[in-house]
N, C-alpha and C positions, 0 to 999 in steps of 0.2 A: 504494500500500500504506500502511496506517495501523497503528500499534501501538496496541492496545487497553489501556485502563487496567486491566482485569481480567486481562490477559495474553493473549498470542496476537496475531494479525495479521488484518486485514481487507483483502481485495483486491477491487477493483471492475473489471470488464471490460466493455467495450462494443464492439459491432460494428454500426455504423449501417446498413451494407449488408444485414445479415441481421436487423436490428431485434432484436438480442440485448442483454440487460443482465443481468449475473450478478454477484452479490456472494457471496464465500466468506469464511468465518472459520475459522481453525485455529490451534492452538498449535504445530503441527509445520511448520517451514519446508520440510521434505522433502515433505510432502503438498502444500503450496502450490506448490512447484516442479514437482511431478508434474502437478497440475491445470493450471497455466499452460502447461506443455509440450504437454499434450494439447489444450488450448484453442487455442493458437497453431498447432499442426499441422493443425487442422481449418479454418483460415482459407483463403480463396481469395486467391491473390496473382496479379494480372494478369501474364501472361507466363510464369508457372510452369506446366510441364506438369501435367496432372491425375493422371497416373500415370507411373511410371518405366518406361522402355523401355531394355533393355540388348541391344546387338548383340554376339554372340560370333563 
């Protein structure tokens, strides 16, 4: 994350496995946190189940 001279923040995200490169800029830290949470939740983590299974 970088703080921009004109105000706001710039965040660079890369996922080499998916060949994704994303740059977002925003003045709202809440918007950045939301975008990063959504981006991270979409990543595949080896060993993590792809869906949640609940036994009752």
